[in-house]
Structure formats: structure tokens, C-alpha cells
N, C-alpha and C positions, 0 to 999 in steps of 0.2 A: 430165038429161044422162047419168046413170048407166044409165038404162033404154035410152037410145038407143045409146050407144057401147059399153056393156059395161065391166066392170071393168078388164080387161087393156088395152083401148084407151084408157080414160080415164087410167090411171096412165101409159101411154106418152105421152099428150098432155101431162100435167103435166110429165113429164120433158123432153119436146120443148121446151116453152115456157121452162122453166128453163135448158135447154141452150142455147137461142138467146140468152138473156140473157148466159150465160157466154161464148159464142162472140163476141158483140159486145164484151164487156168485154176479152177477150183481144186482139182486133184493133184496136178503137178506143181502149180504155183502157190497152192494153199491160200487162194484168194477167198476170204470169208469175212462177212461183216461181223458176226458175233465173235469170231476168233480174234479179229483185229481189235475189237472193243475190250475183250477179255485180256488180251496181251497188254494193252495199254494201261488198263486199270489195275491189273493184278500181277503182271509179269514185267513191268517196267521196260516194255519193248514196244516201240511205236513203229516198227518196220512195216507191219501189215496195214496199219492205219495210214502210213505214208503211201503205201502201194495203192490203197483205195483212193487217196487224194490225187495221186499221179494219174490214175485212170480217169478221174473226173476232169483233170486239166487237159488230158489228151482228147477226151470226148467233147469238151467245150470248144477247143480250138478246131478240131475236125468238123464239128457240126456247124460252127460259124463260117468256116471257109466254104463248106457245102452250101450254106445259105447265100453267101456272097457271090458264088459262081453259078447259081441257078439250079443246083442239085438238091435243094431242100427249101421248102417254104415253111419257115418256123411257125408262122401264125396259124398254119393248118394243123399243127400238132395238138393233141389233147391237153398238154400241159400249159399251152399258151392260149388256147381257144376257150377254155372254161374259165369263168369268173372265179378267182381264187377265194376260197373259204378258209380263212386262217384257223378258225375253230376246228374245222374238219382235219386240217393238217396236224394241229397240235394233239387233239384227242386221238385221232387215228394213228399218228406216229407213236404216241405213248403206248397205246394198246398193242401195236405191232411189235415195238421193241420189247415190251414186257412178255408178250407171248413168245417172241423169239428166244428170250432167255429161258423160259420154262421148257420149251421144246428142244432147245439146244441147237436149233438151226433156223434160218429163214427159209422161205420157199425155195430159193435158188440153192442154198446149202443142202436142203433135204433132197432135192433132185440129184445133186452131186453125190451125196452119200448113197442114195439109192443106186446110182450107177456103179458104186463101189461094192454093192452087195448087202447094204444095211437094210434089213427088212423093217426096222423101226421107222426108218425114213419113209418107207412106203405108206405106213399108217399116217404119218405126219402130212405127207402130200395129199392123201385122200381127204383127210379131215379139213385141211386148210382150203383145198379147192372147193369142197362142198360148203364149208362155212362162208367162204367168200361169195358164192352164188346165192346162198341163203339170204344174204343182206343186199347183194347187188340186184338180183331180179327175182328172188324168192319171196317167202312170206313177210319178211321184214323190209322189203324194198320201199313200200309206200311210207313206212315209218321213217326210214333213213332219209328219203327225199324231203319229208316234212320237217325233220329235225335239222338236216344239213342240205338245204336246197342246192341243186346242181343247175347252173345256168351256162349254157354254151353260147357261142357266138359273141364273145366279149367285144365291146366296142374298140378297145385297144388291147393288143396282145399282152398277156399277163407275164411279162418278162423284163428283166433288167436291161437287156440290150435295146429293146424297143422303147423302153422308158427314156433311156439316154438319147436315143435318136429323136424322139418326139420333143424332149425337153431342151436338149443342147445341140441337136444336129449331128451327133456323133454316129458314124456308121456302125451298125451292129457288129460287123466283123472286127472293127477296131476294139470295141468293148470286149468281145469274146476272146480275141488274141491276148489282150492285156490281162484280163482276169485269169484265163487259162494259163498264161505264161507265169503270172505271179504264183499261182497254185503249184505249178511244176517247180518253180524256183524254190518255193518253200520246202517242198518234199526233198529236193536235192541239196538243201542247206545242211542236211545231216550227213556227216562223213560215213556213218555206218550204212545208211541207205545207199549212198553212192558206191559203196563197196559191195553192194548186193545186186549184181546185174540181173539175177533171176527175178527179183522183186520188180525191178524197173521194166524188164521185158514183159512179164505177165500183166503188170499194171497197164502197159501200153496195149497189149492184146485185148484186154477187157474194154478199154476206151475205144479202140478201133472197132470192136464188135458192135458197140452201141451205135457208132457212126454208120456202120454198114447197114444196120437195120433201117435207120432214117433214109439213107440215100437209096437203098434198094427198093423199099416200099414206095418212096416218092416217085421213083422212075416208073414203076409199074402203074401207079395211080395216074401219072401224067401220060403214059404211053398207051395203056390199055383202054378198054371201053367200059369196064365194070367199076363200080365205086369201091375200090379197095382202100381201106384206111391207111393213113400214114402213121407208122408206129415203129417202135423198136422194143428191145427186151425189157420185160418186167415179169414178175412171177407171183401173181396172186390170182386175179381173174383168169389169166391164161392157163393156169393149172385146172381150174374149173372148166374152161373151154375144151381142154384136152380130154378130160373125163367125159364131157358131154359128147365130143366127137367120137370117142371110143364106143359110145352106146348108140350113136345115130349115124355112123359113117355112110351107110347105104343111102341115106336121104340128106346128107350134109356134104359140105365141101371142106377141103383143107384150108388152113389159114396160117398166117405168120406165127400166131400164138402156139399152135400145135407143133409146128416145125421147131420153134424155139425150145419148147419144153422137151420134146423128144431129142433134140440136138444136145441139150445139156446132159441128159442121161447117157447118150452115146459117147459124148466126149469124156464124161467122167469114167465110163467103163473103160475106154481106151487108155485114159491116163492112169487109172488105178491098175489096170492089167499090165501096162508097160513098166510100172514101178514095182510090180509084184505085190501090190497091196490089196488086190481083189480077194474078198472072202465073204461068204455068207454069214451074216450076223443077225441074231434075234435078241429080243428083250426077255431076260429071265426074271426081272423084278416087276411085278404088276404095278407097284407104286410109281416106279419110274415111267412106265408106259402111260399110266394115267396122267402124270404130270405133263408128258409130252403131248398127249392128246388134248389136254386142256390148253396148253400153249398154242397148239395149231388152231384150235377153235377160236382163240382170241386173235391170232394173227390175221386170219382171213378177213373178218369184218374191219379190223384196224386198217388193213391195206386198202379196202374199198373206201372207207371214210377219208383216208389220206390221198386217194387217187394214185396209189402206187406203193410199192414195197421198198426194201432197202436197195434194190437195184433200180426199180422204176422211178422212185423219187430221189434215191441216193446217188444215181449216176445219170439215168436217162433224162430226168427233168432238169438236173444240173447242166446237162450238155447244151440245153437251149436257154439256160439261165432263167428258168421259171422262178417267179417269186416264191412259190411253194417249196422249192427244193431245200434251201438251207434250214427253213423252219421245221420241215418234216424230218430232215436228217437229224437235227438236234433233238427233236422229240423222240425219235427212234433211239438215239444214243441214251437219252435220259431214262426211257422206259427199260432199255436193256440193262443199264447200270443198276437200276432199282431191282430188277429181277435177279441179276447175278448176285447182288448183295444178299438177297434173301436166300438164295441157294447156298452160297458160300458160308453164311452164318447159321445154317441149319434149317432152312425153310423146308417144310414137309407138307404135302397136301393133306387136307382134312380126311379123316377116315369116313 
């Protein structure tokens, strides 16, 4: 397959398939970060939050088994290779969570809504992707690097499993299976969650989609001759990558990121169509659209500072037990909680 498709096309296909699974999970399984937080804070329902945790547990166990069997080298992933900047995780996470609340979606959620025909989500996707690039490699890139230095090639991998291995001689797979198992056990401690097989199923689908990205891109990187990055699903910079590819396809190549983003849209379309939920929607309130655009413009830079979004840090970084993952996730939660409180108590953008 590698000889037929080529490396770039194959990693794009891997991203596409995983993205389709994630899109289906969003539309059929109602897998959504902001929705989970809102249900927990204002609906007295922790089902979707437990589904999120279940996905994390599956991703941790799957990724660590892959590392122990030679199908993934954790130290080569961006989350473990970069020297962790706690300030970037906290500030970026707060910004991302707050922007997510204002826009009503994270990047992944906006793609899923776009696949269901929501044209407001199309605006969110565009603004988020462009604002992420604005800070990542655009006019504010040098300022970002000066304020939040990015240092790759960490002397020791920036992860919990590697820390326990270096400090206590515990094999990473043991740490991963224990931590992932405890998280799964916690989610299943709720009888209501145990009686919701659809939540368990779609949580597992999301976790396995993250693992498939790691394993697939690692195999291509190790088997092929080009320097393909080892990565999995995240939805901030990849949205910008997809916009950029759409404008420069004739002189550019496909990537995992492009496949992942397009896959979520396709999966969401298939999921919404199968449920009879697909319909074109637009925004009739300019104030609402302005709030969503503002949120998207905040989310993009936040994700770049945090080195990941609610999926990138909230699941993918968790899967390799990166130091940054729990800190960023808590910051995203706090930022979203603050934003939701403002909205629910009558927050309105300035005229």
C-alpha cells in the first residue's frame, strides 16, 4: 500500500479514517467537550464527561501497549519531545476554554456541526484556523516564541510513564495500563454510565481513533523514506493546515492533518444524515455570530500556546501521559466554566 499510495497520501488516508470515526462519534454518540462540561455544571449529568474520561483511558492503554510492542515511540511525539511550558499550558488552556464557550464549539465540535449543515460552524472553523496560523507562523509568531519559548529535543521525555521509568524502574506500559485502567474503572463506577452502552461504545471509538493515528503515522515514518511526523488527531493548527492546503494543493502534498479534518466533516455528515438530523442552518442574530467569531479568534491562539486543543491535549496528549495534558485540560475546563457562566447569567458582547 505504501508503494501504491505514497507516504503523504497514506498518512492522509489514516487521518481520514480516524477522522470519520471521530465525526460519527460526535454526531451519533454526541461526543463533545463543551457539551460534556455544560451537562456536568448545569445539567447534573456527568454521562458525557465520563464518556470523555473513558476515551482517555482507552487511548492511554492502547498507546502504551503500542509503545511496549514497538508500534510507537512515545519520545518522538510532540507532546513528549517538547520541553513542557506550564505557563503556556495554563494560559493557552484558559483562552481556549473561554473561546470555546463563546463560540459554542471547540474546533472538533465545529467541524462536526459543519458536517451536519451548520453554516455558523463554517465561520468558526475559518476564523479559528486563521487565528491559529496568525500566532503559530504568522505576524505574532516571533512574539509568541519570545513570550512562550518552545524548546524541542527534551533531554528526558516530558511524560509520567518515562518519569516513573527513570525514577523507579517501572516499565511505561505498566504505568499506562494502571493509569488507564483506573480511569476506566472510575468511569464505570457510575451505574448510570454502565447502563449507557452507547456512551461506552463511542468513548471507546474515540480512544481507538487516537491510537490509530499514533500507530499509523509511526508505521509510515519507520517504513517509508520521507520524514513524516508521528502524530494523531488534534484540531487547531490542522484546521489552518487544511485551509492552506485548499489554497495551495497544486504545489503542496496531503498530510495527516488534512485527512483528519476532512474525515471529521465526512463522518459528521454521514452520522447526521443517518439520523435524519442533517439540515442547513444559518445565523439570524448578528450579535450571536459576533460572539462566536470572537470565541473562535480566541480559541486558535489558545490552542497554539497550549500545544493542543480539547482533543489534542485533552485526549491525544493524555494518551502518552504527557505532563501537559491534565494541566491543560483543567485550564480548558476552568476557562469554559467561566465563559458558560457569563453566557448563562446574561453576558452580551459590547456594542
